[in-house]
C-alpha positions, 0 to 999 in steps of 0.5 A, a space after each residue: 591329811 591334817 598332820 604336819 607329820 605328812 609333809 616331807 621336804 619342801 621343793 628344792 628347785 623352788 627353795 633354791 629359787 627363794 633363797 636366791 631370789 631377793 636381793 639385798 636392798 641398800 641399807 644404812 648399816 652395811 652390815 644388813 648386807 650380811 644379815 641378809 646373807 645369813 638369813 638365806 643361809 639360815 633358810 638354806 639350812 632349814 630346808 636341808 634339815 627338813 629334807 632328812 627329818 621331816 620335822 615341820 615343827 622345827 621347821 618353822 621355828 627356824 624360818 621364823 629364826 631366819 625371818 628375824 635374822 633379816 626381817 625384810 627377807 622375803 622367802 621365809 614368809 612363803 614357806 611359813 605360808 605354805 606349812 599353814 596351808 598343809 594344817 588347813 590353817 588358812 588365816 595363818 597362811 593368808 598372813 604369811 603370803 600377805 607379809 611375802 607380798 608385801 617384801 616382794 611385790 615383783 617377781 614370779 613367786 610374789 605372783 604365785 604368793 598372790 594366786 594363793 591368797 585370791 584362792 583363800 579368799 575364794 575358800 571363805 566365801 564358800 564357808 556360806 552355803 552348804 553347797 559352798 562347803 561341800 566344794 570348799 572340801 573339793 577346793 581345799 583338797 586340790 590346794 593341799 595337792 598342788 602344796 604338796 607338789 610344791 614340797 616335793 612330795 608327787 606321790 602324796 599329791 597324787 593321793 590327795 587329787 584322788 580323794 578330790 576325785 572322790 569328792 566330785 569326779 565331774 570337776 577337772 581340776 583334780 585330774 590336772 593336778 594328778 597330771 602335774 604330779 605324775 609328770 614330776 614323778 617320771 610318769 609321762 604316760 599316765 600324766 597325758 592319760 589324766 589330762 585327757 580326763 580333765 579335758 573331757 570334764 573341762 568341756 562342761 564345767 565351770 572353770 571359774 571357780 578355783 582360778 588358776 590351778 597348776 597353770 590352768 584355768 579360765 577361759 581357755 582350759 581346754 586349750 591349755 589342757 590341750 597344750 598340757 598334753 602336748 607338753 607332756 608328749 614332749 617331755 616324755 620324748 625329753 626325758 627318754 633321750 636324756 636317759 638315753 644319753 646318760 646310758 650312752 656316757 656309761 658306756 664311754 659312747 661320747 659322740 653318741 650321747 652328744 647326738 642325744 643331748 643335742 636332740 633334747 635341746 632342740 625342744 628345750 634349748 633353755 635347759 642349761 643343765 642339758 646344755 652343760 651335759 651336751 658340751 661334757 660329751 662334746 670335750 669327751 668325744 674330742 669336739 673341743 671348738 663345739 664343746 668350747 663354744 657351748 661353754 662360752 655361752 653358759 659362763 654367764 649364766 644366772 645360775 652360779 653352779 652352772 657358770 662356775 662349771 662353765 668357766 673351769 671347763 674352759 680353763 682346762 680346755 685352755 690349759 691343755 692349749 686345745 683352745 683359746 678362750 674368747 674373753 668376756 668384756 667382764 673377764 677383760 676389765 677383771 684382768 686389767 682391774 687386777 693389774 691396776 691393784 697389784 700396781 697401787 691404782 685402787 680407784 681404777 681397779 675399783 672403777 673396772 670391777 664395778 663395771 665387770 659386775 655391772 656386766 656380769 651382775 650374777 657372777 659371784 668372783 667379781 664382787 669377791 674380787 671388789 670386796 678383796 679390794 676394798 679389805 686392801 684399803 680397809 674399807 670393811 664395811 664395803 668388803 663385807 657387803 660385796 662378799 655377802 653379795 658374793 655368798 648369796 650368789 654362790 652360797 657353798 664357796 667357803 672361801 667367801 665365807 672365810 673371807 667375809 667372817 675375817 672382815 667382820 672380825 675386823 669390824 668386830 662384829 662378833 656375833 655376825 663372824 660366828 654366823 658366818 664361820 658356823 656356815 661355813 663348818 656346816 659346809 666343809 665340817 672336815 675343814 679345820 681351818 673353819 673350826 679355827 675361824 669359828 674358835 677365834 670369833 667365840 674367843 673375842 665374843 668371850 664365849 671361850 669354853 665354846 672356843 675351846 670345843 672349835 680349837 680342840 676340833 682344828 687341832 684334832 683334824 689338823 695336829 701338826 699345825 702349831 697355830 691352832 695348838 697356839 689359839 687352843 692353849 690361849 683360850 684354854 688359859 681364859 676358861 
């Protein structure tokens, strides 16, 4: 399986984590924060495109373009390493993983990249003897199976694990990779059977040959596989409860659904998406105080989507006078900052916004509010940096992109503004304002023909808007 055409999509969870993991470092040029945001958006767009067309050659070019937009942004290099591994191009994979580790030395993703580098070194050593080359074929297949699993292709990963087992059925690694892939595919009974096969082989296997495989390896291999079997059984029970809860919601049996979600959370209390569903079920069943407690706990989540859902749910409950929402310290600071900003007391407002960010650094709204305060004072570079940070934390919020683009236009950073507004159009292609804004940035960049095209789209989407028509006429006069 040496062809990139067999590679389908990058693992969405890892891709999201990669895009979000590396925050912008302090820079001498404030617009570099916007460059980081744009590089992250380019990577996200490349991953989304890969999901649709499976064109790995195009994806490679787009990963390289994202890395060129901000050469200090690490995630594109990891994805390039994965692509190289799928083509068995070990030197190229090693080059990209090394680059990733140079830029991102401390994250969980860097640990994974380091493991990949160590295994690539072992593959090179195995080439020195005939036995080693045979073992190398097995190890290559195992690595390929793991990479395919990371790429969101469990069925292809299972096929690679089966191929490895045919090469050497005495080794345990193929069964662990197969079990992991089966688990991702939701086939927990089969996964457990594979793990038991791995356990029987690990009793006599040399477990140091390949190192950490699918999170397992070393002197404690048997115990780790036994633990994996238990986790597989727990996961099967967990998924069963989630399915049962979803069925109860479909039947509008919200109380029963809440009980199922609560049961699922006993073993996995850290799974915030399930907690959010639990809160929704409680709210729909009329247990408002319980729902408010769940949403309150989740509103400071590091996951922006979960935090936003929780905050919006709390707001709805409050607007209906069902519950009173306890404010966090950051909420109080934000409220006070807004009052001081309205009174023109900008230094105090700035200090309070910054403290709110310190308390809840992952909540995008605080960064956006501080950016708005900077904009009021025409402090454009600082505003751009905070809007860019807000966009990193909440990449689907087009309001932040609109504000960031406006700041970049103030700074006459036409190319950056074009990139930002293109992202807004990509997210909401039917929004006339985004096309008009993109047209304006193109117009100021003297790209009048493209500006006309965008203004025409804005008028088509909102023909009654006189501003869009005026902009179109002006651009047509310059074209």
